[in-house]
Steps between C-alpha positions, in 0.01 A plus 500: 500500500286654776252212519673362810463833681131516407443146623690574822271799559190290443633231733574752776154656468328160499681398820448844660875557531461869414319557830789377716673754721860583416723427800722775639857491368768755416428662166127425513408865453719532192354183350146625563587839347635335185188286474264795538688719251607239246359681194680823591824310559462316169437821307796677661755219468449455125636843393776475760620166361486623140691812599768294676540271200526799264757666725701178522509457122580869450793486743624154400378416148531137393810417300492304176687165504 
């Protein structure tokens, strides 16, 4: 399922798109921060999501039909 993302990365490298400057816009710093710390964000959000799902099902368990 990730073949399209891989091909998009190869296309952008081939056409030197990765070297383009990012224009100034509101939220640029936050976007750059997320891009530079994506592994940390990925590793942190996984346990948080699992914890939220567990808490949801503990507080409101599914009912049988």
